[in-house]
Steps between C-alpha positions, in 0.01 A plus 500: 500500500295234310276456804448867540402548128271216531336664797463833323337316200261320737396834663414655146318193399293469820422879532286458182408132521409442863556818711306377787716198532807717465393722787400219719841328459687828578284653773349216674734203457808695580678488158751788470499759215770761565500869412803435276318240300203711436705808401701286260187378344344843463832637335525206266149582373549872489809494280310358198230784502732761296609206269139405413418862451804561279391187284152654474653832382730322242203301368294829467772671314627237268245230460148627537546786238586231237143368527298798618611802298290759707647390831678759696793332678603600856850630587785248578517622860122536551397347844850364588545736798156420627525124459844511679380714799154395578595169654772627742266788608227247575750277676583781749136565555434129559775491774314790664168321482664188663622713780157661546335148489727378790400778740144575359264510811751286693466215265799342664298461821159454359572225251768315690787597270534616155739365218737740355517586130149379447401786255835461335418142421151584388606768244724261307227487222530871463870481449418217250298747297816601308377267232223744410755770397527325174135584419382842358325759705233466648525117509819508706347743753180296525688170567735663743194624693363154513834372641487774760148405593597134517775601732253692722280183519804293592593756779144441650523115456849485665378735783191295556709173521775651700329739734123400482406841325143532406385701180400801709832502685691483163313778356565714810859401464497628146339824597754552769794439260352746249468756771858434602638563159280809437614639822867452401412650153331795661800565721752500224264724291485757785874493526529547130276804501677655798829443322360668176340795674774575763832398342428557130 
């Protein structure tokens, strides 16, 4: 248990401090990182998001008005649902992206193999953005978007190290991924309209 906890801490430190070294150790030197470990890390980060948001709301209601009389406090439950759901939803999308990556243009054959859970590892900084829910809007949104952009860059870095992706290939992969999700969204949108027109 202690060794596993130390490994989790090491991954979180390296993903920010030396991500290239982390990816090389896991993808080129044969070091294992399991799906279970990564999922545990993501969940351990998510669960703090609603707590940080609640702390922000309590501060907004009971502390800030004491020093700023014209301040309009937020509601106690403001943002709690969003902060609790945004990370699990992105987690499901990231799993789908990892599947797309494995089979994108025959990458398993073209690049001599492709490590699993690569995108899941790259998006740990996005899950770590739970810290920013303590900030007021729009600062929290801006910093969360920065964490998302950093995770995108880590995805490129990891795919370049693990599968020799070039910038153009990575951009094509992103476009293909967006097209995939837009197609799914369009499909469900059509089903919804059929349901509303025919059944309702």
